[in-house]
C-alpha positions as CSV (number, residue, x, y, z in Angstrom):
1,M,-221.3,-28.9,-35.0
2,P,-222.5,-26.5,-37.8
3,T,-225.1,-24.2,-37.3
4,P,-228.1,-25.0,-39.1
5,D,-229.5,-21.9,-41.5
6,I,-231.7,-20.3,-39.4
7,L,-234.0,-17.6,-41.1
8,T,-233.8,-14.6,-39.5
9,D,-235.9,-12.0,-41.3
10,P,-239.2,-12.0,-39.5
11,Q,-241.1,-11.5,-42.5
12,A,-239.5,-13.9,-44.5
13,I,-240.2,-16.2,-41.3
14,Y,-243.8,-15.5,-41.8
15,R,-244.1,-16.2,-45.8
16,Q,-242.3,-19.6,-45.0
17,S,-244.5,-20.9,-42.3
18,F,-247.7,-19.8,-43.9
19,A,-246.5,-21.4,-47.0
20,I,-245.6,-24.7,-44.9
21,I,-249.2,-24.8,-43.5
22,R,-250.8,-24.4,-46.7
23,A,-249.1,-27.2,-47.8
24,E,-249.8,-29.3,-45.4
25,A,-253.4,-28.3,-43.7
26,D,-256.4,-29.5,-44.9
27,L,-258.1,-26.2,-46.3
28,S,-260.2,-28.0,-48.7
29,G,-263.9,-26.0,-48.1
30,L,-262.5,-23.1,-46.9
31,S,-262.1,-20.0,-48.6
32,G,-261.4,-16.4,-48.9
33,V,-262.2,-14.7,-45.0
34,M,-262.2,-18.6,-43.4
35,E,-259.2,-19.6,-44.6
36,T,-257.4,-16.9,-43.3
37,V,-258.5,-17.6,-40.0
38,A,-257.5,-21.5,-40.3
39,V,-254.2,-20.7,-41.8
40,R,-253.5,-18.1,-38.7
41,V,-254.8,-20.2,-35.7
42,V,-253.2,-23.2,-37.3
43,H,-249.9,-21.2,-37.1
44,A,-250.8,-20.4,-33.8
45,C,-251.0,-23.8,-32.6
46,G,-248.5,-26.1,-34.3
47,M,-251.1,-28.2,-35.4
48,T,-252.1,-28.9,-39.1
49,E,-255.2,-31.0,-38.4
50,V,-256.7,-27.9,-36.4
51,A,-257.8,-26.3,-39.9
52,A,-260.0,-29.7,-40.5
53,E,-261.2,-29.4,-37.4
54,L,-262.6,-25.9,-37.7
55,R,-266.3,-25.2,-37.3
56,A,-267.9,-22.0,-38.4
57,S,-271.7,-20.9,-39.6
58,P,-272.0,-19.7,-43.0
59,G,-270.6,-16.1,-43.3
60,A,-269.9,-16.0,-39.9
61,A,-265.9,-15.3,-40.8
62,E,-267.1,-12.3,-43.1
63,A,-269.9,-11.1,-40.2
64,G,-266.6,-10.5,-37.9
65,R,-264.7,-8.8,-40.4
66,A,-267.6,-6.4,-41.0
67,A,-267.8,-5.8,-37.3
68,L,-264.2,-4.8,-36.6
69,A,-264.4,-2.8,-40.4
70,A,-267.4,-0.9,-38.5
71,G,-265.5,-0.2,-35.7
72,R,-267.2,-2.5,-32.7
73,P,-265.3,-3.4,-30.0
74,V,-263.6,-7.5,-29.5
75,I,-264.3,-8.8,-26.0
76,A,-261.9,-11.1,-24.8
77,D,-262.8,-13.2,-21.9
78,V,-259.0,-13.6,-20.2
79,R,-256.5,-10.8,-20.3
80,M,-253.9,-13.3,-22.5
81,V,-256.4,-13.3,-25.5
82,A,-256.4,-9.7,-25.3
83,E,-252.7,-9.4,-25.1
84,G,-252.5,-11.5,-27.7
85,I,-254.4,-9.3,-30.5
86,I,-252.1,-7.4,-32.7
87,R,-253.4,-3.9,-32.4
88,R,-252.0,-2.2,-35.4
89,R,-253.7,-4.6,-37.5
90,L,-257.1,-3.6,-36.3
91,P,-259.1,-1.8,-38.8
92,A,-260.4,1.3,-37.0
93,A,-258.2,1.2,-34.3
94,N,-260.8,-0.7,-32.0
95,E,-261.2,-1.1,-28.1
96,V,-260.2,-4.5,-27.2
97,I,-262.2,-5.0,-24.0
98,C,-261.0,-7.3,-21.2
99,P,-264.1,-7.8,-18.6
100,L,-262.3,-9.6,-16.2
101,D,-260.6,-6.0,-15.3
102,D,-263.4,-4.9,-13.9
103,P,-263.1,-4.8,-10.7
104,E,-266.9,-5.9,-10.0
105,A,-266.0,-9.0,-11.6
106,A,-265.2,-11.2,-8.5
107,P,-267.6,-9.5,-6.0
108,L,-270.5,-10.7,-8.1
109,A,-268.9,-14.3,-8.8
110,R,-269.1,-14.7,-5.2
111,R,-272.7,-13.3,-4.8
112,L,-273.5,-15.5,-7.5
113,G,-271.7,-18.3,-6.5
114,T,-270.0,-18.9,-10.2
115,T,-266.5,-18.2,-11.8
116,V,-265.0,-14.4,-12.4
117,S,-265.2,-15.3,-16.1
118,A,-268.7,-15.8,-16.2
119,A,-269.2,-13.1,-13.8
120,A,-267.1,-10.5,-15.9
121,M,-268.6,-12.0,-19.0
122,R,-271.7,-10.5,-17.7
123,L,-270.8,-7.3,-16.9
124,A,-270.0,-7.0,-20.6
125,A,-273.1,-7.9,-21.6
126,D,-273.9,-3.7,-22.4
127,R,-270.6,-3.9,-24.7
128,W,-270.9,-6.9,-26.7
129,A,-273.9,-6.2,-29.1
130,G,-272.7,-6.0,-32.7
131,A,-269.2,-7.2,-31.2
132,V,-266.5,-10.0,-31.5
133,V,-266.2,-11.9,-28.7
134,A,-263.8,-13.9,-28.1
135,V,-263.3,-16.6,-25.6
136,G,-260.2,-18.4,-25.2
137,N,-259.5,-19.5,-22.0
138,A,-262.9,-20.3,-19.9
139,P,-266.0,-22.1,-20.6
140,T,-268.2,-20.7,-18.1
141,A,-267.9,-17.1,-20.0
142,L,-268.9,-18.8,-23.0
143,F,-271.7,-20.8,-21.2
144,Q,-272.7,-17.5,-19.7
145,L,-272.9,-15.4,-22.8
146,L,-275.4,-17.9,-24.2
147,E,-277.5,-17.9,-21.7
148,M,-277.7,-14.4,-21.7
149,V,-278.5,-13.9,-25.2
150,A,-281.1,-17.2,-25.1
151,A,-282.5,-14.8,-22.3
152,G,-283.0,-12.0,-25.1
153,A,-279.1,-10.0,-24.6
154,A,-278.6,-8.5,-27.6
155,P,-276.1,-10.8,-29.5
156,P,-272.7,-10.4,-30.7
157,A,-271.4,-10.1,-34.5
158,L,-269.5,-12.8,-33.8
159,V,-268.3,-15.2,-30.9
160,L,-265.1,-17.1,-31.6
161,G,-265.0,-20.4,-29.2
162,F,-261.4,-21.7,-28.2
163,P,-261.9,-22.2,-24.8
164,V,-259.5,-25.4,-23.9
165,G,-259.5,-27.7,-20.9
166,F,-261.1,-30.9,-20.0
167,V,-264.1,-29.8,-17.8
168,G,-266.6,-27.9,-19.2
169,A,-264.9,-26.9,-22.3
170,A,-265.8,-29.3,-25.5
171,E,-270.1,-28.9,-24.2
172,S,-269.3,-25.4,-24.2
173,K,-268.9,-25.4,-27.6
174,Q,-271.2,-27.9,-28.7
175,A,-273.4,-25.0,-26.6
176,L,-272.2,-22.5,-29.4
177,I,-272.9,-24.4,-32.3
178,D,-276.5,-25.3,-31.4
179,S,-277.3,-22.0,-30.4
180,R,-277.2,-20.7,-33.8
181,L,-275.1,-17.7,-32.9
182,P,-272.5,-17.0,-35.8
183,H,-269.4,-18.7,-34.8
184,I,-265.9,-19.6,-35.5
185,C,-265.4,-22.5,-33.0
186,L,-262.9,-25.1,-32.4
187,P,-264.9,-28.5,-31.2
188,G,-264.0,-30.9,-28.4
189,R,-260.8,-29.8,-25.7
190,K,-258.2,-28.3,-27.9
191,G,-258.3,-24.4,-27.6
192,G,-256.4,-22.1,-25.9
193,S,-256.0,-18.0,-25.9
194,A,-253.4,-18.2,-28.6
195,M,-255.9,-19.6,-31.3
196,A,-258.4,-17.0,-30.3
197,A,-255.8,-14.1,-30.5
198,A,-255.1,-15.4,-33.8
199,A,-258.6,-15.8,-35.3
200,V,-259.1,-12.0,-33.8
201,N,-255.8,-11.3,-36.2
202,A,-256.7,-13.4,-39.0
203,L,-260.1,-11.1,-39.4
204,A,-258.6,-8.0,-38.9
205,A,-256.4,-8.0,-41.8
206,D,-256.2,-9.8,-45.7
207,Q,-252.4,-10.6,-45.0
208,P,-251.4,-13.3,-42.8
209,W,-248.8,-11.8,-41.4
């Protein structure tokens, strides 16, 4: 069988990918930074319907971009999110923190009877003020953040809510929407670390690729 013509130039692949997304996804009502976020998230998952399913509080995307421009860190709930963030895109050599790396996380989780992800987010509370928090895996991490902010902890500049799964994922994202914190999230069971990292990458630079 003849070999099909396959693009091999990375920039051309990106350009064609994003052109297809813009042609097929429902981006109506989105503009500026939020449109860039939607396109990048769709690119990360291959599901064009996700663009219309995203929810964001007013000005959330702009707040996240401003936080990164000001040098605020990114807090990632898991290493997969942290590793998916393209460091060269970050505008101020921003620190990317994964609190799961804290050696105190697992012992704290055992003491509290909770998940390591929730305990790790608790340990990061003094770092997330004014930061961008990207949750792509653990609903318990998102619930922990919301609980602590409700109790008086300083809020992040933006929460990216993309935990995935069948237990607690939809509920945690609905709680984020109800909290009125600046947020971008994908309601329901869909989500994942790739989407959360893609949202950070979109906030970091105007050019989608």
